[in-house]
N, C-alpha and C positions, 0 to 999 in steps of 0.2 A: 039565611041570617041577614038581618038588616043592619047595615053599618050606620053609625050615628056620627055626625060631624063633631069634632072636638074643637073647643075654643081655648086658645092659649090664655092662661091667667093674665089679668091686667097687671102691668107693672105697678109696684108699690109707689105711692106718691113720694116725691122727694121730701125729706125732712125739712122742717122750717122751725124757726124760733116761735112764731105765733102758734103753730100746731102744738108745740111743746107746752106753751102757756095754757092753751085750751084743754090739753090733756090733764094738766095739773089742776085746773079749775074744776074739772069733772071728777077729781078724786082718783085718777088712774095711777098716781105716783105716791099716794099716801093719804093722810087725812085731808078733808076738804079745807081749802084755804079760808073759807068763810067762818070756820071754827077757830081760826088762829088770829093773833094780833101782833102787829109789828111793835115790839117793845120800844125801840128807839130808832130814830133816823138821824144820820150824821151828814154834814156837809163839810168837806175838807178841800182846801186849796193850798198848794205848796209849790215852790220852785226849787230846782236843783241845777247847779253847774258843776260838773265833774272836773277835777284837776286835769289840766292839760288840754281841755276842750274850750270851744268858744260858743257852745250852745247852752242856753238856759232852757231847761225843760219845765214847762208850766203845766201842772196837772190838777184837775179837779175831780173829786170822787164824791159820790153819794153812797152811803152805806146803810144797810138795814140790819138791825139785830132782831132775831126771832128766837127768844129763849136763850139757849146756849150756842146759837149759831149766828154767824155773820155772813152777809152777802154784800158785794160791792160792784160798782160800775163807774168807770171814768166817763166824763162828759166834756163837751166843748165849753169854752168860756162863755158865760152869760146864759147858758141853756137852762140852768136850774138856779133859783135864788135861795139864799140861806134860810128864808122863811119856810122852806120845805120841812125843816126840822120841827117847827111848831105845828105845821098843818098835818104832817103825815105820821108823827110819832103817836102810837096808840091806835092807829087806823086798822080796821080789819084787813087781813092780808089780801083777800080777794078783791077788795076795792083798789088796792095799789096795783094788783096784777091787771085789772081791767081798765083803770082810769088814769093812772099816773103817767107823767112823761116817760118816754121809753127808757132812759137810763135808770130811773127809779123802779120801773117794772122789772128790768133785768136784775137789779140789786135784790128786789123782793123775791124773784124767782130763784136767784142764787142762794139766798138765805134758806128758802124752803128746801131746795134739793140738797143743800149741805146738811140741813137738819136731819133729813131722811137717811143720808149716807155720807157721814163725814169722810173727808179725804184720808184721815188717819186710819180708818177702818175699811177702806175700799180696795185694799190689795195693791195700792200704788207703790212705786219705789220712792221712799223718802230720801231726799237729798238735803243735807244740812249745809246751809250757807254759813261761812265762818264769821266770827266776830271781827270787826274791823271798820275801816273807813268806808264811805260810800263807794269809792273806786274799787276797793278790794271786794266788797260784797256784790257790786254790779258785775264785775268780771266773772266771779264765781257763778252768779245766777245765769249769765248769758252763755257761759261755757256749758252749763247744764242743759240749757235750751238747745244749743247747737249740737249737743251730744245725741239728741233725738233724731238728727238728720242722718239718713243712710244715703250718702251721695258719693260719686266718684269725682276725681279731679276735673275741674272745669265746669262742673254742673252749675247751671244758672238757678239761683235761689231767689225767688220773689219774696221780698220782705215788706209786708203790709203793716206799716207802723215802724218807724226807724228809731233805733237806739244804737248809738255809736259802738258801745262794747259788743253788741250782738253782730254788727257788721264785721268787726274784727274777728269775732269767734267763728263766723261763717268762712271768712278768708283762711283762717288757720286750719280749717277742715278741707281746704281746697276748693271751696265754692266761690262763685262769682255773684255777688249780691246785685239784685235788681230792686232798687229801693223805691218805695212809694209811701208818701206821707202828706197829709193835708197842711202841715204846719212847718215843714222844713224844706229847704231848697237844695241843700247839699249836705253830705256827711262831713265828719270832722276832717276827712282826707280829700275833700273836694269832689267826691263822686256825685253826679247829678241825682236828684230825687224828684220823681215825677208825682203829680197829683192824680194821674190816670191809672187806677188799679187794673182796668181792663187790659191796658197795654202790658202790664206785668204778668197778669194771669194767663195771657195768650202765649207768652214766650218762656215762662219759667219751667224748669224741670222738677222743681219742688217749691212749695210755698210755706213760708212761716208767717203767721198772722197773729196780731195782738188781739186780746179779748175785747179791746175797745171797739172792734168791728161789731160786736154784739150791741153795744150802746148806740152806735151811729146808724145801725140798720143795714150795714153792708155784709154782715156775716153770711146771710143766706146766699148772696151772690157769689162770694168767695167759695163757699161750700159746694154750690151747684156746679161752678165752673171746674173746680178740681175734680169732682166726681165725673163730670162729662169727659174730661181729658185724661182721666186716670193718673192724675198728678198727686203725689203725697202731700198732705196738708198737716203741718205741725202748728198747733195753737199754743201760744204762751199767754197765760191768762192770770192777771190779777183780777181784772174785770170778769165777772161771770165764770169763775173757774169750774164750778159745779154744773153750770149751764153748758159750757163747751164739752164737758165730760159726757153729757147725754148724747153727743153726736159721734163718739168714738165708734168706729166700725161703720158709720153711715156717711163717710166723707172725711172725717177727722181720723188721721192715722196715728197721731201721737199728740200728747198734751203735757205741757208743764203747767201745773196748777199751783198757784201761790195764794192761799187764802189769807184774809186779814188776820193779824196786822202784817202789812206788806214789808218787804225787806228794807225799804228806804226809811221806814219809821223806827228802826232799831239799829243799834250797833252791836247787839248781842246775837248769838247764833239763832237762826230761824230755819224753818223747814219748808221746802217746796216738794211737790209730789209729781213724779213722772209716770205717765201712762203710755203704754205701747199697745197697738193692736196685734192680733195673732200674726205670726210670721215675721215680725220686726225683731232685729237682733237686740 
């Protein structure tokens, strides 16, 4: 009998956002985007200072409405002009996915994936944020996010994108925040905030990253490093919540998805959706 050498199967390529966009454009996740139109495009700029804090959060979002679905993504100041509303509203969705600035591409992708599988119908755990002040709602939101962490006392939690109530929620669970943000230099309590996410990713026992990493292009790096180190990755996403969901089980271990309208735009009860991968409590 002649033996034949066997070849081990090639490892599957690491998932990336651009690969997901390519798959959507090819019709692998639903109807061809060339057959769909972005009904409306929104540009939103707002600021928030929570009571007791000294940080004013300045946020910009671009939003895409696709029929009965919304997609959104935050962006840095000056990255997208309000004229995008005039230029992109009514555009074929595939044009936005191919040619738009990255945050608008993410918003369009988010709208598409949300339309195919709304969070409310995806088997996620709904969490109702209570009516109340911004402080009450922010604390409830960030406690829900921190509740996705399965950590022991003293665990170092990399926080890519700093929100002070989330820093507090991580501490309340016994974690030690390792904070990284491009726009802050310290937390409300004086903890240093680095701009070098690689420093955080190399030392963290778990990572919590904002969906804004999708818009600024750093998501793939965070995902790849957490996969390589075997570190749990929790994503809290207003930006690209349905996009981040596509990576559950492929590096993302848990997700807090908050579709538009986001909690800061309402004083009434709103819902976020929590996902966990198999084996998570």
